[in-house]
CHARMM internal coordinates of N, CA and C (Angstrom, degrees):
IC EDIT
DIST 1 N 1 CA 1.4482
DIST 1 CA 1 C 1.5275
ANGL 1 N 1 CA 1 C 110.72
DIST 1 C 2 N 1.3388
ANGL 1 CA 1 C 2 N 117.67
DIHE 1 N 1 CA 1 C 2 N -40.27
DIST 2 N 2 CA 1.4608
ANGL 1 C 2 N 2 CA 119.32
DIHE 1 CA 1 C 2 N 2 CA -176.60
DIST 2 CA 2 C 1.5230
ANGL 2 N 2 CA 2 C 112.34
DIHE 1 C 2 N 2 CA 2 C -72.77
DIST 2 C 3 N 1.3346
ANGL 2 CA 2 C 3 N 118.18
DIHE 2 N 2 CA 2 C 3 N -16.42
DIST 3 N 3 CA 1.4670
ANGL 2 C 3 N 3 CA 120.16
DIHE 2 CA 2 C 3 N 3 CA 174.95
DIST 3 CA 3 C 1.5191
ANGL 3 N 3 CA 3 C 110.75
DIHE 2 C 3 N 3 CA 3 C -63.03
DIST 3 C 4 N 1.3045
ANGL 3 CA 3 C 4 N 116.56
DIHE 3 N 3 CA 3 C 4 N -40.18
DIST 4 N 4 CA 1.4634
ANGL 3 C 4 N 4 CA 121.17
DIHE 3 CA 3 C 4 N 4 CA -176.67
DIST 4 CA 4 C 1.5160
ANGL 4 N 4 CA 4 C 111.72
DIHE 3 C 4 N 4 CA 4 C -100.00
DIST 4 C 5 N 1.3189
ANGL 4 CA 4 C 5 N 118.00
DIHE 4 N 4 CA 4 C 5 N -32.52
DIST 5 N 5 CA 1.4550
ANGL 4 C 5 N 5 CA 121.79
DIHE 4 CA 4 C 5 N 5 CA -178.59
DIST 5 CA 5 C 1.5150
ANGL 5 N 5 CA 5 C 111.54
DIHE 4 C 5 N 5 CA 5 C 90.90
DIST 5 C 6 N 1.3028
ANGL 5 CA 5 C 6 N 115.21
DIHE 5 N 5 CA 5 C 6 N 165.86
DIST 6 N 6 CA 1.4575
ANGL 5 C 6 N 6 CA 121.44
DIHE 5 CA 5 C 6 N 6 CA 179.02
DIST 6 CA 6 C 1.5218
ANGL 6 N 6 CA 6 C 107.99
DIHE 5 C 6 N 6 CA 6 C -142.01
DIST 6 C 7 N 1.3080
ANGL 6 CA 6 C 7 N 116.69
DIHE 6 N 6 CA 6 C 7 N 141.08
DIST 7 N 7 CA 1.4637
ANGL 6 C 7 N 7 CA 121.99
DIHE 6 CA 6 C 7 N 7 CA 178.93
DIST 7 CA 7 C 1.5245
ANGL 7 N 7 CA 7 C 107.96
DIHE 6 C 7 N 7 CA 7 C -117.73
DIST 7 C 8 N 1.3192
ANGL 7 CA 7 C 8 N 115.85
DIHE 7 N 7 CA 7 C 8 N 130.31
DIST 8 N 8 CA 1.4524
ANGL 7 C 8 N 8 CA 121.93
DIHE 7 CA 7 C 8 N 8 CA 175.03
DIST 8 CA 8 C 1.5231
ANGL 8 N 8 CA 8 C 106.42
DIHE 7 C 8 N 8 CA 8 C -118.20
DIST 8 C 9 N 1.3101
ANGL 8 CA 8 C 9 N 116.73
DIHE 8 N 8 CA 8 C 9 N 126.25
DIST 9 N 9 CA 1.4659
ANGL 8 C 9 N 9 CA 120.77
DIHE 8 CA 8 C 9 N 9 CA -178.17
DIST 9 CA 9 C 1.5176
ANGL 9 N 9 CA 9 C 109.11
DIHE 8 C 9 N 9 CA 9 C -130.30
DIST 9 C 10 N 1.3247
ANGL 9 CA 9 C 10 N 115.54
DIHE 9 N 9 CA 9 C 10 N 143.88
DIST 10 N 10 CA 1.4552
ANGL 9 C 10 N 10 CA 119.01
DIHE 9 CA 9 C 10 N 10 CA 177.52
DIST 10 CA 10 C 1.5109
ANGL 10 N 10 CA 10 C 110.62
DIHE 9 C 10 N 10 CA 10 C -165.34
DIST 10 C 11 N 1.3051
ANGL 10 CA 10 C 11 N 115.63
DIHE 10 N 10 CA 10 C 11 N 159.52
DIST 11 N 11 CA 1.4630
ANGL 10 C 11 N 11 CA 121.95
DIHE 10 CA 10 C 11 N 11 CA 178.67
DIST 11 CA 11 C 1.5118
ANGL 11 N 11 CA 11 C 108.84
DIHE 10 C 11 N 11 CA 11 C -126.16
DIST 11 C 12 N 1.3109
ANGL 11 CA 11 C 12 N 115.59
DIHE 11 N 11 CA 11 C 12 N 141.73
DIST 12 N 12 CA 1.4574
ANGL 11 C 12 N 12 CA 122.11
DIHE 11 CA 11 C 12 N 12 CA 173.09
DIST 12 CA 12 C 1.5209
ANGL 12 N 12 CA 12 C 106.07
DIHE 11 C 12 N 12 CA 12 C -117.86
DIST 12 C 13 N 1.3107
ANGL 12 CA 12 C 13 N 116.22
DIHE 12 N 12 CA 12 C 13 N 124.93
DIST 13 N 13 CA 1.4660
ANGL 12 C 13 N 13 CA 120.16
DIHE 12 CA 12 C 13 N 13 CA -177.92
DIST 13 CA 13 C 1.5215
ANGL 13 N 13 CA 13 C 108.74
DIHE 12 C 13 N 13 CA 13 C -130.68
DIST 13 C 14 N 1.3216
ANGL 13 CA 13 C 14 N 115.79
DIHE 13 N 13 CA 13 C 14 N 129.46
DIST 14 N 14 CA 1.4642
ANGL 13 C 14 N 14 CA 121.61
DIHE 13 CA 13 C 14 N 14 CA 176.23
DIST 14 CA 14 C 1.5208
ANGL 14 N 14 CA 14 C 107.33
DIHE 13 C 14 N 14 CA 14 C -112.39
DIST 14 C 15 N 1.3473
ANGL 14 CA 14 C 15 N 114.94
DIHE 14 N 14 CA 14 C 15 N 122.57
DIST 15 N 15 CA 1.4640
ANGL 14 C 15 N 15 CA 121.20
DIHE 14 CA 14 C 15 N 15 CA -177.60
DIST 15 CA 15 C 1.5311
ANGL 15 N 15 CA 15 C 109.82
DIHE 14 C 15 N 15 CA 15 C -130.40
DIST 15 C 16 N 1.2976
ANGL 15 CA 15 C 16 N 114.15
DIHE 15 N 15 CA 15 C 16 N 147.86
DIST 16 N 16 CA 1.4709
ANGL 15 C 16 N 16 CA 121.17
DIHE 15 CA 15 C 16 N 16 CA 169.18
DIST 16 CA 16 C 1.5198
ANGL 16 N 16 CA 16 C 106.09
DIHE 15 C 16 N 16 CA 16 C -131.96
DIST 16 C 17 N 1.3272
ANGL 16 CA 16 C 17 N 116.14
DIHE 16 N 16 CA 16 C 17 N 123.39
DIST 17 N 17 CA 1.4676
ANGL 16 C 17 N 17 CA 122.56
DIHE 16 CA 16 C 17 N 17 CA 179.33
DIST 17 CA 17 C 1.5281
ANGL 17 N 17 CA 17 C 111.73
DIHE 16 C 17 N 17 CA 17 C 51.91
DIST 17 C 18 N 1.3190
ANGL 17 CA 17 C 18 N 116.61
DIHE 17 N 17 CA 17 C 18 N 47.94
DIST 18 N 18 CA 1.4710
ANGL 17 C 18 N 18 CA 123.70
DIHE 17 CA 17 C 18 N 18 CA 179.23
DIST 18 CA 18 C 1.5229
ANGL 18 N 18 CA 18 C 113.87
DIHE 17 C 18 N 18 CA 18 C 61.37
DIST 18 C 19 N 1.3174
ANGL 18 CA 18 C 19 N 117.70
DIHE 18 N 18 CA 18 C 19 N 22.37
DIST 19 N 19 CA 1.4650
ANGL 18 C 19 N 19 CA 122.19
DIHE 18 CA 18 C 19 N 19 CA 174.98
DIST 19 CA 19 C 1.5264
ANGL 19 N 19 CA 19 C 107.47
DIHE 18 C 19 N 19 CA 19 C -112.32
DIST 19 C 20 N 1.3441
ANGL 19 CA 19 C 20 N 115.43
DIHE 19 N 19 CA 19 C 20 N 120.89
DIST 20 N 20 CA 1.4621
ANGL 19 C 20 N 20 CA 119.74
DIHE 19 CA 19 C 20 N 20 CA 179.01
DIST 20 CA 20 C 1.5237
ANGL 20 N 20 CA 20 C 110.02
DIHE 19 C 20 N 20 CA 20 C -70.84
DIST 20 C 21 N 1.3110
ANGL 20 CA 20 C 21 N 116.25
DIHE 20 N 20 CA 20 C 21 N 120.68
DIST 21 N 21 CA 1.4607
ANGL 20 C 21 N 21 CA 120.42
DIHE 20 CA 20 C 21 N 21 CA 175.69
DIST 21 CA 21 C 1.5232
ANGL 21 N 21 CA 21 C 111.20
DIHE 20 C 21 N 21 CA 21 C -96.02
DIST 21 C 22 N 1.3285
ANGL 21 CA 21 C 22 N 114.97
DIHE 21 N 21 CA 21 C 22 N -34.76
DIST 22 N 22 CA 1.4564
ANGL 21 C 22 N 22 CA 119.34
DIHE 21 CA 21 C 22 N 22 CA -176.91
DIST 22 CA 22 C 1.5249
ANGL 22 N 22 CA 22 C 108.83
DIHE 21 C 22 N 22 CA 22 C -154.20
DIST 22 C 23 N 1.3207
ANGL 22 CA 22 C 23 N 116.25
DIHE 22 N 22 CA 22 C 23 N 132.73
DIST 23 N 23 CA 1.4598
ANGL 22 C 23 N 23 CA 121.22
DIHE 22 CA 22 C 23 N 23 CA 173.87
DIST 23 CA 23 C 1.5258
ANGL 23 N 23 CA 23 C 107.85
DIHE 22 C 23 N 23 CA 23 C -130.68
DIST 23 C 24 N 1.3043
ANGL 23 CA 23 C 24 N 115.61
DIHE 23 N 23 CA 23 C 24 N 125.99
DIST 24 N 24 CA 1.4655
ANGL 23 C 24 N 24 CA 121.47
DIHE 23 CA 23 C 24 N 24 CA 178.19
DIST 24 CA 24 C 1.5161
ANGL 24 N 24 CA 24 C 107.41
DIHE 23 C 24 N 24 CA 24 C -121.34
DIST 24 C 25 N 1.3131
ANGL 24 CA 24 C 25 N 116.42
DIHE 24 N 24 CA 24 C 25 N 124.36
DIST 25 N 25 CA 1.4572
ANGL 24 C 25 N 25 CA 121.16
DIHE 24 CA 24 C 25 N 25 CA 176.60
DIST 25 CA 25 C 1.5243
ANGL 25 N 25 CA 25 C 107.57
DIHE 24 C 25 N 25 CA 25 C -104.58
DIST 25 C 26 N 1.3090
ANGL 25 CA 25 C 26 N 115.19
DIHE 25 N 25 CA 25 C 26 N 126.40
DIST 26 N 26 CA 1.4600
ANGL 25 C 26 N 26 CA 120.93
DIHE 25 CA 25 C 26 N 26 CA -177.35
DIST 26 CA 26 C 1.5235
ANGL 26 N 26 CA 26 C 108.32
DIHE 25 C 26 N 26 CA 26 C -115.54
DIST 26 C 27 N 1.3121
ANGL 26 CA 26 C 27 N 116.20
DIHE 26 N 26 CA 26 C 27 N 126.22
DIST 27 N 27 CA 1.4563
ANGL 26 C 27 N 27 CA 122.47
DIHE 26 CA 26 C 27 N 27 CA 176.09
DIST 27 CA 27 C 1.5211
ANGL 27 N 27 CA 27 C 106.85
DIHE 26 C 27 N 27 CA 27 C -130.38
DIST 27 C 28 N 1.3156
ANGL 27 CA 27 C 28 N 117.14
DIHE 27 N 27 CA 27 C 28 N 127.47
DIST 28 N 28 CA 1.4579
ANGL 27 C 28 N 28 CA 121.89
DIHE 27 CA 27 C 28 N 28 CA -178.10
DIST 28 CA 28 C 1.5181
ANGL 28 N 28 CA 28 C 108.11
DIHE 27 C 28 N 28 CA 28 C -130.44
DIST 28 C 29 N 1.3129
ANGL 28 CA 28 C 29 N 116.18
DIHE 28 N 28 CA 28 C 29 N 127.42
DIST 29 N 29 CA 1.4568
ANGL 28 C 29 N 29 CA 122.17
DIHE 28 CA 28 C 29 N 29 CA 177.20
DIST 29 CA 29 C 1.5142
ANGL 29 N 29 CA 29 C 107.67
DIHE 28 C 29 N 29 CA 29 C -117.66
DIST 29 C 30 N 1.3112
ANGL 29 CA 29 C 30 N 116.32
DIHE 29 N 29 CA 29 C 30 N 124.44
DIST 30 N 30 CA 1.4579
ANGL 29 C 30 N 30 CA 121.09
DIHE 29 CA 29 C 30 N 30 CA 177.09
DIST 30 CA 30 C 1.5206
ANGL 30 N 30 CA 30 C 106.95
DIHE 29 C 30 N 30 CA 30 C -115.16
DIST 30 C 31 N 1.3318
ANGL 30 CA 30 C 31 N 115.44
DIHE 30 N 30 CA 30 C 31 N 119.19
DIST 31 N 31 CA 1.4624
ANGL 30 C 31 N 31 CA 120.02
DIHE 30 CA 30 C 31 N 31 CA -179.18
DIST 31 CA 31 C 1.5219
ANGL 31 N 31 CA 31 C 108.32
DIHE 30 C 31 N 31 CA 31 C -156.71
DIST 31 C 32 N 1.3000
ANGL 31 CA 31 C 32 N 116.70
DIHE 31 N 31 CA 31 C 32 N 165.34
DIST 32 N 32 CA 1.4594
ANGL 31 C 32 N 32 CA 120.70
DIHE 31 CA 31 C 32 N 32 CA 175.11
DIST 32 CA 32 C 1.5298
ANGL 32 N 32 CA 32 C 109.03
DIHE 31 C 32 N 32 CA 32 C -71.31
DIST 32 C 33 N 1.3003
ANGL 32 CA 32 C 33 N 116.12
DIHE 32 N 32 CA 32 C 33 N 161.63
DIST 33 N 33 CA 1.4592
ANGL 32 C 33 N 33 CA 120.74
DIHE 32 CA 32 C 33 N 33 CA 179.06
DIST 33 CA 33 C 1.5277
ANGL 33 N 33 CA 33 C 110.17
DIHE 32 C 33 N 33 CA 33 C -61.11
DIST 33 C 34 N 1.3175
ANGL 33 CA 33 C 34 N 116.61
DIHE 33 N 33 CA 33 C 34 N -42.00
DIST 34 N 34 CA 1.4654
ANGL 33 C 34 N 34 CA 120.07
DIHE 33 CA 33 C 34 N 34 CA 179.66
DIST 34 CA 34 C 1.5224
ANGL 34 N 34 CA 34 C 111.66
DIHE 33 C 34 N 34 CA 34 C -61.61
DIST 34 C 35 N 1.3251
ANGL 34 CA 34 C 35 N 116.40
DIHE 34 N 34 CA 34 C 35 N -43.38
DIST 35 N 35 CA 1.4664
ANGL 34 C 35 N 35 CA 120.48
DIHE 34 CA 34 C 35 N 35 CA 179.78
DIST 35 CA 35 C 1.5302
ANGL 35 N 35 CA 35 C 110.47
DIHE 34 C 35 N 35 CA 35 C -66.63
DIST 35 C 36 N 1.3282
ANGL 35 CA 35 C 36 N 116.73
DIHE 35 N 35 CA 35 C 36 N -40.62
DIST 36 N 36 CA 1.4670
ANGL 35 C 36 N 36 CA 120.34
DIHE 35 CA 35 C 36 N 36 CA 178.60
DIST 36 CA 36 C 1.5281
ANGL 36 N 36 CA 36 C 110.21
DIHE 35 C 36 N 36 CA 36 C -61.74
DIST 36 C 37 N 1.3288
ANGL 36 CA 36 C 37 N 117.14
DIHE 36 N 36 CA 36 C 37 N -45.35
DIST 37 N 37 CA 1.4690
ANGL 36 C 37 N 37 CA 120.38
DIHE 36 CA 36 C 37 N 37 CA 178.19
DIST 37 CA 37 C 1.5260
ANGL 37 N 37 CA 37 C 110.81
DIHE 36 C 37 N 37 CA 37 C -61.94
DIST 37 C 38 N 1.3268
ANGL 37 CA 37 C 38 N 115.89
DIHE 37 N 37 CA 37 C 38 N -38.19
DIST 38 N 38 CA 1.4624
ANGL 37 C 38 N 38 CA 120.67
DIHE 37 CA 37 C 38 N 38 CA 178.13
DIST 38 CA 38 C 1.5307
ANGL 38 N 38 CA 38 C 110.75
DIHE 37 C 38 N 38 CA 38 C -61.09
DIST 38 C 39 N 1.3369
ANGL 38 CA 38 C 39 N 116.94
DIHE 38 N 38 CA 38 C 39 N -33.38
DIST 39 N 39 CA 1.4563
ANGL 38 C 39 N 39 CA 121.84
DIHE 38 CA 38 C 39 N 39 CA 179.36
DIST 39 CA 39 C 1.5294
ANGL 39 N 39 CA 39 C 111.97
DIHE 38 C 39 N 39 CA 39 C -86.23
DIST 39 C 40 N 1.3337
ANGL 39 CA 39 C 40 N 117.47
DIHE 39 N 39 CA 39 C 40 N -1.15
DIST 40 N 40 CA 1.4627
ANGL 39 C 40 N 40 CA 120.79
DIHE 39 CA 39 C 40 N 40 CA 177.80
DIST 40 CA 40 C 1.5190
ANGL 40 N 40 CA 40 C 113.75
DIHE 39 C 40 N 40 CA 40 C 89.21
DIST 40 C 41 N 1.3186
ANGL 40 CA 40 C 41 N 117.43
DIHE 40 N 40 CA 40 C 41 N 16.56
DIST 41 N 41 CA 1.4647
ANGL 40 C 41 N 41 CA 121.72
DIHE 40 CA 40 C 41 N 41 CA 179.69
DIST 41 CA 41 C 1.5325
ANGL 41 N 41 CA 41 C 107.77
DIHE 40 C 41 N 41 CA 41 C -102.66
DIST 41 C 42 N 1.3262
ANGL 41 CA 41 C 42 N 116.66
DIHE 41 N 41 CA 41 C 42 N 116.61
DIST 42 N 42 CA 1.4686
ANGL 41 C 42 N 42 CA 120.05
DIHE 41 CA 41 C 42 N 42 CA 179.32
DIST 42 CA 42 C 1.5256
ANGL 42 N 42 CA 42 C 111.85
DIHE 41 C 42 N 42 CA 42 C -151.29
DIST 42 C 43 N 1.3215
ANGL 42 CA 42 C 43 N 117.16
DIHE 42 N 42 CA 42 C 43 N 33.04
DIST 43 N 43 CA 1.4698
ANGL 42 C 43 N 43 CA 121.43
DIHE 42 CA 42 C 43 N 43 CA -175.36
DIST 43 CA 43 C 1.5164
ANGL 43 N 43 CA 43 C 112.42
DIHE 42 C 43 N 43 CA 43 C -60.84
DIST 43 C 44 N 1.3092
ANGL 43 CA 43 C 44 N 119.30
DIHE 43 N 43 CA 43 C 44 N -26.72
DIST 44 N 44 CA 1.4627
ANGL 43 C 44 N 44 CA 121.67
DIHE 43 CA 43 C 44 N 44 CA -177.64
DIST 44 CA 44 C 1.5210
ANGL 44 N 44 CA 44 C 112.47
DIHE 43 C 44 N 44 CA 44 C -68.74
DIST 44 C 45 N 1.3338
ANGL 44 CA 44 C 45 N 117.57
DIHE 44 N 44 CA 44 C 45 N -20.55
DIST 45 N 45 CA 1.4610
ANGL 44 C 45 N 45 CA 120.37
DIHE 44 CA 44 C 45 N 45 CA -179.80
DIST 45 CA 45 C 1.5278
ANGL 45 N 45 CA 45 C 111.81
DIHE 44 C 45 N 45 CA 45 C -71.04
DIST 45 C 46 N 1.3228
ANGL 45 CA 45 C 46 N 117.85
DIHE 45 N 45 CA 45 C 46 N -23.80
DIST 46 N 46 CA 1.4606
ANGL 45 C 46 N 46 CA 121.83
DIHE 45 CA 45 C 46 N 46 CA -177.74
DIST 46 CA 46 C 1.5211
ANGL 46 N 46 CA 46 C 113.08
DIHE 45 C 46 N 46 CA 46 C -108.18
DIST 46 C 47 N 1.3130
ANGL 46 CA 46 C 47 N 117.37
DIHE 46 N 46 CA 46 C 47 N 6.15
DIST 47 N 47 CA 1.4615
ANGL 46 C 47 N 47 CA 122.00
DIHE 46 CA 46 C 47 N 47 CA -179.17
DIST 47 CA 47 C 1.5246
ANGL 47 N 47 CA 47 C 108.69
DIHE 46 C 47 N 47 CA 47 C -92.52
DIST 47 C 48 N 1.3276
ANGL 47 CA 47 C 48 N 115.96
DIHE 47 N 47 CA 47 C 48 N 117.39
DIST 48 N 48 CA 1.4650
ANGL 47 C 48 N 48 CA 121.30
DIHE 47 CA 47 C 48 N 48 CA -177.16
DIST 48 CA 48 C 1.5149
ANGL 48 N 48 CA 48 C 114.14
DIHE 47 C 48 N 48 CA 48 C -61.20
DIST 48 C 49 N 1.3171
ANGL 48 CA 48 C 49 N 117.43
DIHE 48 N 48 CA 48 C 49 N -24.88
DIST 49 N 49 CA 1.4576
ANGL 48 C 49 N 49 CA 120.85
DIHE 48 CA 48 C 49 N 49 CA 178.94
DIST 49 CA 49 C 1.5218
ANGL 49 N 49 CA 49 C 112.31
DIHE 48 C 49 N 49 CA 49 C -79.47
DIST 49 C 50 N 1.3148
ANGL 49 CA 49 C 50 N 117.46
DIHE 49 N 49 CA 49 C 50 N -23.59
DIST 50 N 50 CA 1.4531
ANGL 49 C 50 N 50 CA 121.22
DIHE 49 CA 49 C 50 N 50 CA -175.06
DIST 50 CA 50 C 1.5194
ANGL 50 N 50 CA 50 C 113.65
DIHE 49 C 50 N 50 CA 50 C -108.67
DIST 50 C 51 N 1.3099
ANGL 50 CA 50 C 51 N 117.77
DIHE 50 N 50 CA 50 C 51 N -17.79
DIST 51 N 51 CA 1.4577
ANGL 50 C 51 N 51 CA 120.76
DIHE 50 CA 50 C 51 N 51 CA -174.51
DIST 51 CA 51 C 1.5248
ANGL 51 N 51 CA 51 C 110.80
DIHE 50 C 51 N 51 CA 51 C -130.74
DIST 51 C 52 N 1.3262
ANGL 51 CA 51 C 52 N 116.17
DIHE 51 N 51 CA 51 C 52 N 123.62
DIST 52 N 52 CA 1.4654
ANGL 51 C 52 N 52 CA 118.94
DIHE 51 CA 51 C 52 N 52 CA 176.82
DIST 52 CA 52 C 1.5211
ANGL 52 N 52 CA 52 C 110.49
DIHE 51 C 52 N 52 CA 52 C -68.38
DIST 52 C 53 N 1.3270
ANGL 52 CA 52 C 53 N 117.17
DIHE 52 N 52 CA 52 C 53 N -28.04
DIST 53 N 53 CA 1.4637
ANGL 52 C 53 N 53 CA 120.51
DIHE 52 CA 52 C 53 N 53 CA 178.58
DIST 53 CA 53 C 1.5248
ANGL 53 N 53 CA 53 C 110.42
DIHE 52 C 53 N 53 CA 53 C -65.49
DIST 53 C 54 N 1.3280
ANGL 53 CA 53 C 54 N 117.24
DIHE 53 N 53 CA 53 C 54 N -41.89
DIST 54 N 54 CA 1.4674
ANGL 53 C 54 N 54 CA 120.74
DIHE 53 CA 53 C 54 N 54 CA 177.94
DIST 54 CA 54 C 1.5179
ANGL 54 N 54 CA 54 C 110.02
DIHE 53 C 54 N 54 CA 54 C -64.69
DIST 54 C 55 N 1.3278
ANGL 54 CA 54 C 55 N 116.55
DIHE 54 N 54 CA 54 C 55 N -39.51
DIST 55 N 55 CA 1.4644
ANGL 54 C 55 N 55 CA 120.68
DIHE 54 CA 54 C 55 N 55 CA 179.12
DIST 55 CA 55 C 1.5238
ANGL 55 N 55 CA 55 C 110.09
DIHE 54 C 55 N 55 CA 55 C -64.91
DIST 55 C 56 N 1.3349
ANGL 55 CA 55 C 56 N 116.70
DIHE 55 N 55 CA 55 C 56 N -40.77
DIST 56 N 56 CA 1.4662
ANGL 55 C 56 N 56 CA 120.67
DIHE 55 CA 55 C 56 N 56 CA 177.39
DIST 56 CA 56 C 1.5142
ANGL 56 N 56 CA 56 C 110.71
DIHE 55 C 56 N 56 CA 56 C -61.10
DIST 56 C 57 N 1.3099
ANGL 56 CA 56 C 57 N 117.18
DIHE 56 N 56 CA 56 C 57 N -42.70
DIST 57 N 57 CA 1.4568
ANGL 56 C 57 N 57 CA 121.27
DIHE 56 CA 56 C 57 N 57 CA -179.06
DIST 57 CA 57 C 1.5223
ANGL 57 N 57 CA 57 C 110.60
DIHE 56 C 57 N 57 CA 57 C -61.24
DIST 57 C 58 N 1.3268
ANGL 57 CA 57 C 58 N 116.97
DIHE 57 N 57 CA 57 C 58 N -41.84
DIST 58 N 58 CA 1.4643
ANGL 57 C 58 N 58 CA 120.71
DIHE 57 CA 57 C 58 N 58 CA 177.81
DIST 58 CA 58 C 1.5251
ANGL 58 N 58 CA 58 C 110.40
DIHE 57 C 58 N 58 CA 58 C -63.30
DIST 58 C 59 N 1.3280
ANGL 58 CA 58 C 59 N 116.99
DIHE 58 N 58 CA 58 C 59 N -42.95
DIST 59 N 59 CA 1.4619
ANGL 58 C 59 N 59 CA 120.62
DIHE 58 CA 58 C 59 N 59 CA 179.19
DIST 59 CA 59 C 1.5244
ANGL 59 N 59 CA 59 C 111.67
DIHE 58 C 59 N 59 CA 59 C -65.81
DIST 59 C 60 N 1.3294
ANGL 59 CA 59 C 60 N 116.69
DIHE 59 N 59 CA 59 C 60 N -38.86
DIST 60 N 60 CA 1.4597
ANGL 59 C 60 N 60 CA 120.06
DIHE 59 CA 59 C 60 N 60 CA 178.66
DIST 60 CA 60 C 1.5264
ANGL 60 N 60 CA 60 C 110.83
DIHE 59 C 60 N 60 CA 60 C -64.18
DIST 60 C 61 N 1.3287
ANGL 60 CA 60 C 61 N 116.98
DIHE 60 N 60 CA 60 C 61 N -41.12
DIST 61 N 61 CA 1.4640
ANGL 60 C 61 N 61 CA 120.92
DIHE 60 CA 60 C 61 N 61 CA 178.52
DIST 61 CA 61 C 1.5278
ANGL 61 N 61 CA 61 C 110.22
DIHE 60 C 61 N 61 CA 61 C -64.60
DIST 61 C 62 N 1.3212
ANGL 61 CA 61 C 62 N 116.56
DIHE 61 N 61 CA 61 C 62 N -44.39
DIST 62 N 62 CA 1.4631
ANGL 61 C 62 N 62 CA 120.26
DIHE 61 CA 61 C 62 N 62 CA 179.00
DIST 62 CA 62 C 1.5288
ANGL 62 N 62 CA 62 C 110.56
DIHE 61 C 62 N 62 CA 62 C -63.43
DIST 62 C 63 N 1.3232
ANGL 62 CA 62 C 63 N 116.41
DIHE 62 N 62 CA 62 C 63 N -38.81
DIST 63 N 63 CA 1.4594
ANGL 62 C 63 N 63 CA 121.14
DIHE 62 CA 62 C 63 N 63 CA 178.55
DIST 63 CA 63 C 1.5300
ANGL 63 N 63 CA 63 C 111.12
DIHE 62 C 63 N 63 CA 63 C -63.22
DIST 63 C 64 N 1.3339
ANGL 63 CA 63 C 64 N 116.64
DIHE 63 N 63 CA 63 C 64 N -43.55
DIST 64 N 64 CA 1.4680
ANGL 63 C 64 N 64 CA 119.73
DIHE 63 CA 63 C 64 N 64 CA 178.51
DIST 64 CA 64 C 1.5270
ANGL 64 N 64 CA 64 C 111.24
DIHE 63 C 64 N 64 CA 64 C -64.12
DIST 64 C 65 N 1.3405
ANGL 64 CA 64 C 65 N 117.00
DIHE 64 N 64 CA 64 C 65 N -40.92
DIST 65 N 65 CA 1.4653
ANGL 64 C 65 N 65 CA 120.77
DIHE 64 CA 64 C 65 N 65 CA 177.81
DIST 65 CA 65 C 1.5271
ANGL 65 N 65 CA 65 C 110.99
DIHE 64 C 65 N 65 CA 65 C -60.41
DIST 65 C 66 N 1.3130
ANGL 65 CA 65 C 66 N 116.42
DIHE 65 N 65 CA 65 C 66 N -44.05
DIST 66 N 66 CA 1.4657
ANGL 65 C 66 N 66 CA 120.30
DIHE 65 CA 65 C 66 N 66 CA 179.43
DIST 66 CA 66 C 1.5200
ANGL 66 N 66 CA 66 C 111.85
DIHE 65 C 66 N 66 CA 66 C -64.98
DIST 66 C 67 N 1.3263
ANGL 66 CA 66 C 67 N 116.38
DIHE 66 N 66 CA 66 C 67 N -40.14
DIST 67 N 67 CA 1.4721
ANGL 66 C 67 N 67 CA 119.90
DIHE 66 CA 66 C 67 N 67 CA 178.33
DIST 67 CA 67 C 1.5276
ANGL 67 N 67 CA 67 C 110.84
DIHE 66 C 67 N 67 CA 67 C -62.62
DIST 67 C 68 N 1.3460
ANGL 67 CA 67 C 68 N 117.12
DIHE 67 N 67 CA 67 C 68 N -40.19
DIST 68 N 68 CA 1.4695
ANGL 67 C 68 N 68 CA 120.73
DIHE 67 CA 67 C 68 N 68 CA 178.17
DIST 68 CA 68 C 1.5315
ANGL 68 N 68 CA 68 C 110.63
DIHE 67 C 68 N 68 CA 68 C -63.98
DIST 68 C 69 N 1.3394
ANGL 68 CA 68 C 69 N 116.85
DIHE 68 N 68 CA 68 C 69 N -42.36
DIST 69 N 69 CA 1.4624
ANGL 68 C 69 N 69 CA 120.29
DIHE 68 CA 68 C 69 N 69 CA 179.13
DIST 69 CA 69 C 1.5266
ANGL 69 N 69 CA 69 C 111.08
DIHE 68 C 69 N 69 CA 69 C -63.74
DIST 69 C 70 N 1.3220
ANGL 69 CA 69 C 70 N 116.50
DIHE 69 N 69 CA 69 C 70 N -41.10
DIST 70 N 70 CA 1.4845
ANGL 69 C 70 N 70 CA 119.92
DIHE 69 CA 69 C 70 N 70 CA 179.05
DIST 70 CA 70 C 1.5226
ANGL 70 N 70 CA 70 C 109.82
DIHE 69 C 70 N 70 CA 70 C -64.78
DIST 70 C 71 N 1.3235
ANGL 70 CA 70 C 71 N 116.82
DIHE 70 N 70 CA 70 C 71 N -41.87
DIST 71 N 71 CA 1.4812
ANGL 70 C 71 N 71 CA 120.38
DIHE 70 CA 70 C 71 N 71 CA 179.76
DIST 71 CA 71 C 1.5302
ANGL 71 N 71 CA 71 C 109.70
DIHE 70 C 71 N 71 CA 71 C -61.95
DIST 71 C 72 N 1.3359
ANGL 71 CA 71 C 72 N 118.38
DIHE 71 N 71 CA 71 C 72 N -41.23
DIST 72 N 72 CA 1.4538
ANGL 71 C 72 N 72 CA 121.34
DIHE 71 CA 71 C 72 N 72 CA 178.81
DIST 72 CA 72 C 1.5253
ANGL 72 N 72 CA 72 C 111.10
DIHE 71 C 72 N 72 CA 72 C -64.31
DIST 72 C 73 N 1.3423
ANGL 72 CA 72 C 73 N 116.53
DIHE 72 N 72 CA 72 C 73 N -42.26
DIST 73 N 73 CA 1.4612
ANGL 72 C 73 N 73 CA 120.63
DIHE 72 CA 72 C 73 N 73 CA 179.61
DIST 73 CA 73 C 1.5190
ANGL 73 N 73 CA 73 C 111.33
DIHE 72 C 73 N 73 CA 73 C -65.29
DIST 73 C 74 N 1.3175
ANGL 73 CA 73 C 74 N 117.77
DIHE 73 N 73 CA 73 C 74 N -40.35
DIST 74 N 74 CA 1.4567
ANGL 73 C 74 N 74 CA 121.13
DIHE 73 CA 73 C 74 N 74 CA -179.39
DIST 74 CA 74 C 1.5215
ANGL 74 N 74 CA 74 C 112.01
DIHE 73 C 74 N 74 CA 74 C -70.62
DIST 74 C 75 N 1.3288
ANGL 74 CA 74 C 75 N 117.83
DIHE 74 N 74 CA 74 C 75 N -30.01
DIST 75 N 75 CA 1.4593
ANGL 74 C 75 N 75 CA 120.14
DIHE 74 CA 74 C 75 N 75 CA -179.65
DIST 75 CA 75 C 1.5310
ANGL 75 N 75 CA 75 C 112.56
DIHE 74 C 75 N 75 CA 75 C -80.05
DIST 75 C 76 N 1.3226
ANGL 75 CA 75 C 76 N 117.38
DIHE 75 N 75 CA 75 C 76 N -13.44
DIST 76 N 76 CA 1.4827
ANGL 75 C 76 N 76 CA 121.20
DIHE 75 CA 75 C 76 N 76 CA -180.00
DIST 76 CA 76 C 1.4911
ANGL 76 N 76 CA 76 C 111.91
DIHE 75 C 76 N 76 CA 76 C -76.10
END
COOR INIT
IC SEED 1 N 1 CA 1 C
IC BUILD
């Protein structure tokens, strides 16, 4: 099943007197990581909560910013 993937889609709508109060659209894709990457889905690679590599990248950027600020302060 994970070779091909599966899509589950559904809508939840709450109405009173033909007036939409709430609409929730639910889309769920279940697939292997390889299949997801093949389809161009890789959001987890850049999510700091899910990927240590993404977290490292954020820390490296913050570190470079701090180094630049220190260099500016020392040159003043």
